[in-house]
C-alpha positions in Angstrom: 168.4 146.6 71.0 169.6 145.8 67.5 166.8 145.5 65.0 166.2 142.5 62.8 166.7 144.7 59.8 170.1 146.0 60.9 171.3 142.4 61.7 170.3 141.1 58.3 171.7 144.2 56.5 175.0 143.6 58.2 175.1 140.0 57.0 174.2 141.0 53.5 176.8 143.8 53.5 179.5 141.4 54.8 178.8 138.9 52.1 178.7 141.4 49.2 180.9 144.3 50.2 183.8 142.8 52.1 186.4 142.9 49.3 185.5 146.4 48.1 185.9 148.0 51.5 188.4 145.7 53.2 191.3 148.1 53.0 189.4 151.0 54.5 189.0 149.5 58.0 187.6 152.8 59.4 187.5 153.5 63.1 184.1 153.6 64.8 182.8 157.2 65.0 180.2 156.1 67.6 182.7 155.2 70.4 182.3 158.6 72.1 178.5 158.8 71.7 176.7 159.0 75.0 173.2 157.5 75.2 170.4 159.5 76.9 170.7 159.1 80.6 168.1 158.6 83.4 168.1 162.3 84.6 167.2 163.5 81.1 164.4 160.9 80.8 163.1 162.0 84.2 163.1 165.6 83.1 161.1 164.7 80.1 158.5 163.0 82.3 158.4 166.0 84.6 157.8 168.3 81.6 155.1 166.0 80.3 153.4 165.9 83.8 153.4 169.7 83.9 151.7 169.9 80.6 149.1 167.3 81.6 148.3 169.1 84.8 147.9 172.4 83.0 145.5 170.8 80.5 143.5 168.7 83.0 144.7 165.3 81.6 145.2 162.5 84.1 147.6 160.3 82.0 149.2 159.7 78.7 149.1 156.2 77.3 152.1 155.2 75.2 152.6 151.9 73.3 155.8 150.2 72.3 157.8 152.4 69.9 160.0 155.5 69.9 157.8 157.5 72.3 158.0 154.7 74.9 161.7 154.7 74.5 161.8 158.6 74.7 160.2 158.7 78.1 161.2 155.4 79.8 164.1 153.9 77.8 162.2 150.8 77.1 163.1 149.5 73.6 160.4 147.0 72.5 158.5 146.1 69.4 154.7 145.9 68.8 152.9 142.6 68.6 149.4 141.3 69.5 150.6 141.3 73.1 150.4 144.8 74.7 153.5 146.4 76.2 152.6 150.0 77.1 153.3 152.8 79.6 150.8 154.8 81.5 152.4 158.1 82.4 150.2 159.7 85.0 149.9 163.4 85.7 151.4 162.7 89.1 153.6 159.9 90.4 155.7 157.2 88.8 155.1 155.6 85.5 153.1 152.4 85.2 154.4 149.7 82.8 152.0 147.0 81.5 153.7 144.0 79.8 153.3 140.3 79.3 154.5 138.4 82.4 157.0 136.3 80.5 158.5 139.5 78.8 158.9 141.4 82.1 162.6 140.5 82.6 163.5 141.5 79.1 161.5 144.8 79.3 163.2 145.7 82.5 166.6 145.4 80.8 166.1 148.8 79.1 163.7 150.5 81.6 165.6 153.6 82.8 163.2 155.3 85.1 161.3 154.4 88.3 158.1 152.6 87.4 155.4 150.3 88.7 155.6 147.3 86.5 152.4 145.4 86.2 152.8 142.1 84.3 149.8 140.3 82.8 149.4 136.6 82.0 148.0 135.3 78.7 144.5 134.8 80.0 144.3 138.4 81.4 143.3 141.7 79.9 146.1 144.3 79.8 143.6 147.2 79.3 141.9 146.1 82.6 145.3 146.4 84.3 145.7 149.9 82.9 142.3 151.0 84.2 143.0 149.4 87.6 146.4 151.1 87.8 144.8 154.5 87.3 142.2 153.8 89.9 144.9 152.7 92.4 146.5 156.2 91.9 143.2 157.9 92.6 142.3 158.7 89.0 138.8 157.1 88.9 137.7 159.3 85.9 139.1 162.0 83.7 140.8 162.5 80.4 143.4 160.0 79.2 145.6 161.2 76.3 146.3 158.6 73.7 149.7 158.7 71.9 149.1 159.0 68.1 150.6 155.6 67.2 148.6 153.4 69.5 146.7 150.8 67.6 142.8 150.8 67.5 142.3 147.5 69.3 144.0 148.8 72.4 141.9 152.0 72.4 138.7 150.1 71.8 139.4 147.7 74.7 140.3 150.6 76.9 137.0 152.3 76.2 135.2 149.1 77.2 137.2 148.6 80.4 137.1 152.3 81.5 133.9 154.0 80.4 134.4 156.7 83.1 137.4 158.0 81.2 137.4 160.3 78.2 140.0 159.4 75.6 141.6 162.3 73.8 144.5 162.8 71.4 148.0 162.9 73.0 149.7 164.3 69.9 150.0 167.8 71.2 151.6 166.5 74.4 154.1 164.3 72.6 155.0 167.0 70.1 155.5 169.6 72.8 158.2 167.3 74.3 159.7 165.6 71.3 159.9 168.4 68.8 162.5 170.3 70.7 165.8 168.4 70.9 168.2 168.7 73.9 171.9 169.1 73.5 172.3 165.4 74.2 169.9 164.5 71.5 171.6 166.9 69.0 175.0 165.3 69.9 173.7 161.8 69.0 172.2 163.1 65.7 175.5 164.7 64.9 177.3 161.4 65.3 174.7 159.6 63.2 175.1 162.2 60.4 178.9 162.0 60.6 178.7 158.2 60.2 176.4 158.4 57.2 178.4 161.1 55.3 181.6 159.2 56.0 180.1 156.0 54.7 178.7 157.8 51.6 182.2 159.1 50.9 183.6 155.6 51.0 180.9 154.1 48.8 181.1 157.0 46.2 184.7 156.0 45.7 183.9 152.3 45.3 181.1 152.4 42.7 182.0 150.5 39.5 180.5 149.8 36.2 177.9 147.0 36.2 177.0 147.3 39.9 173.4 147.0 40.8 171.4 149.0 43.4 171.7 146.1 45.7 175.4 145.9 45.4 175.8 149.6 46.3 173.3 149.4 49.1 175.3 146.5 50.6 178.4 148.5 50.4 176.7 151.3 52.3 175.4 149.0 55.0 178.9 147.5 55.4 180.6 150.9 55.7 177.9 152.2 58.2 178.3 149.2 60.5 182.1 149.6 60.4 181.8 153.2 61.4 179.6 152.3 64.4 176.1 153.1 63.1 173.1 150.8 62.9 171.8 151.0 59.2 168.2 152.1 59.0 167.9 152.4 55.2 170.3 152.5 52.2 168.2 153.3 49.2 170.0 153.4 45.8 168.2 154.6 42.7 170.0 154.3 39.4 169.2 155.8 36.0 165.5 156.3 35.3 164.6 154.9 38.7 166.0 158.1 40.2 163.1 160.0 38.7 160.8 158.2 41.3 161.5 159.4 44.8 161.3 155.8 46.3 162.5 154.0 43.2 161.3 151.2 40.9 161.4 147.4 40.9 163.1 147.5 37.5 166.6 146.2 37.7 169.2 148.9 37.0 173.0 148.8 36.7 175.7 151.4 36.7 176.9 152.5 33.3 178.5 155.6 31.8 176.2 158.5 32.3 174.2 156.9 35.1 172.5 159.1 37.6 173.2 157.6 41.0 170.8 158.8 43.8 171.6 157.5 47.3 169.3 158.2 50.3 170.7 156.7 53.5 170.4 156.9 57.2 171.6 155.2 60.4 170.8 155.1 64.1 173.1 155.9 67.0 171.6 155.2 70.5 168.1 155.6 68.9 168.7 158.9 67.0 168.7 159.0 63.2 170.4 160.5 60.2 169.0 161.0 56.7 171.3 162.1 53.9 170.9 162.0 50.1 173.5 162.5 47.5 173.1 162.4 43.7 175.8 162.3 41.1 176.6 161.0 37.6 178.9 158.1 36.9 181.2 159.5 34.3 180.6 162.9 32.6 177.3 164.7 33.4 175.3 166.1 30.6 174.4 169.8 30.6 170.9 169.0 31.6 172.0 166.8 34.5 174.4 169.5 35.7 171.7 172.2 35.5 169.1 170.2 37.4 171.7 169.3 40.1 172.6 173.0 40.5 169.0 174.0 40.7 168.4 171.5 43.6 171.5 172.7 45.4 170.1 176.3 45.1 166.8 175.0 46.5 168.5 173.7 49.6 170.1 177.2 50.1 166.7 178.9 49.8 165.2 176.5 52.4 167.9 177.4 54.9 167.7 181.1 54.1 163.9 181.1 54.8 164.3 179.4 58.2 163.8 182.0 60.9 162.5 181.7 64.5 158.7 182.0 64.6 157.9 181.6 60.9 155.5 178.7 60.0 157.6 175.7 59.0 155.5 175.4 55.9 156.8 178.7 54.6 160.1 177.0 53.9 158.4 174.7 51.4 156.5 177.6 49.9 159.8 179.5 49.3 161.5 176.6 47.5 158.4 175.8 45.4 158.2 179.5 44.3 161.8 179.4 43.2 161.3 176.2 41.3 158.1 177.5 39.6 160.0 180.6 38.4 162.6 178.2 36.9 159.9 176.4 34.9 159.2 173.4 37.2 155.8 172.3 38.5 153.7 174.3 39.3 152.9 172.9 42.8 153.5 169.2 43.1 153.2 168.5 39.3 155.9 166.8 37.4 158.5 167.4 36.2 159.2 169.2 39.5 159.2 168.6 43.2 156.5 166.1 44.0 157.0 165.8 47.7 157.5 168.1 50.7 160.8 170.0 51.1 161.6 168.2 54.3 160.5 166.4 57.5 161.2 166.5 61.2 163.7 163.9 62.4 165.0 162.6 65.7 164.2 159.2 67.1 162.1 158.6 64.0 163.3 159.2 60.5 160.1 161.1 59.8 158.4 163.0 62.6 156.6 166.2 63.3 156.8 169.0 62.2 157.0 168.9 58.4 158.3 171.3 55.8 155.1 171.4 53.8 152.7 174.2 53.0 149.9 173.0 55.4 152.1 172.8 58.5 151.8 176.1 60.4 154.0 175.1 63.4 156.1 178.1 64.4 159.8 177.3 63.9 161.6 177.1 67.2 165.1 176.5 68.4 165.9 172.8 68.9 163.6 171.6 66.0 165.4 169.3 63.6 164.6 168.7 59.9 165.7 167.2 56.6 166.3 169.6 53.7 165.6 167.7 50.5 164.0 169.7 47.7 164.5 167.2 44.9 163.6 167.5 41.2 162.2 164.6 39.2 161.8 164.1 35.4 159.7 160.9 34.8 161.3 158.8 32.1 164.7 160.4 32.5 166.2 161.0 35.9 165.9 162.7 39.3 168.2 164.6 41.6 167.8 164.7 45.3 170.2 166.4 47.7 169.4 166.1 51.4 171.1 167.3 54.6 169.7 167.5 58.1 169.8 170.7 60.2 168.6 172.0 63.5 167.3 175.4 64.4 169.1 177.7 66.7 168.4 181.3 68.0 171.0 182.5 65.5 169.6 180.5 62.5 169.7 177.1 61.0 172.8 174.9 61.7 173.6 172.0 59.4 174.8 168.6 60.7 176.6 168.0 57.4 177.9 170.5 54.8 175.9 170.9 51.6 177.2 169.0 48.6 179.8 171.0 46.7 179.1 170.0 43.1 177.9 167.2 40.9 181.5 166.4 40.3 182.3 166.4 44.1 179.0 165.5 45.7 180.1 164.2 49.1 
């Protein structure tokens, strides 16, 4: 399902960016991308059920969102009306959804499931409890997916006091952190689209453009290449010193630092790439900071080895920066955020490249690599590429930037 954000971004990009990119007419890079199929989703559920049986858990409760999509294929949004899946330790999934939404929900459902619709005067949490009892689970531990909202958990406690509600984060992480070949292939396409779009936009930036102008160009190029834009953040000049920007209007001028942080989605899997460069001739300071960040990316990849805590990657980059006079720690000027984050169906997901995360690095995990440097009142540089871990070492989805003069 196309998101409202993607639809509106496409309209904005068409209105603003049409002339600048009209002659490029790129072919869609997503034509060959294959969505996750039913057998893979069934294998995911089977793995989950094995984990639940080993841990004495009777079911996992999952609300609308990426984890619901991951296991069932259902693509739905959250509202005050509950759409959720009960994934029992044995047997088919149970889907609870408003009766008038049932036909729409079934459109994306990809696995066998017992769909139990509820009408406006009914209690969906009562249906969840009854469904478990019908399966013979009259008590036991129910795992709650981390993103479920409190009002659902609270109502479930009231409706099913015989059940113990426990965190489902470990179960979800055990399934979602390790990407399959099909997932990696979709992420590769998403990254290919984003880097190709960035290459087009880099060539089209002109004096006087605003952040909005450049963002619209990026959305336009992404859609033309077959991706669904998720974010196209453009930070100019001093705004680049703040990782998520400033509300102060900035325009491109000679010597401007241009920091772009962009991502798209292909069949539910995301990219996240950042590039920074200078419009015109870089100063010696700008060039040095850029090269330091580029070296930081290399150190992150060199530290990545099977079995090491993922947080050690952040430690290695931060130690290098501190020796170069940045920081210490998270202090500015320096690196004020983690070195990277997990990525897959969500732009940010577990595990994280930050000191406190002790998750052992394993083959199939995917991350961003973005050890930026920021100088408040001046500028910031962020370079970001995504990679996945293999038994032989880290593998990039996109090549690292070559130089501040040739950043794409």
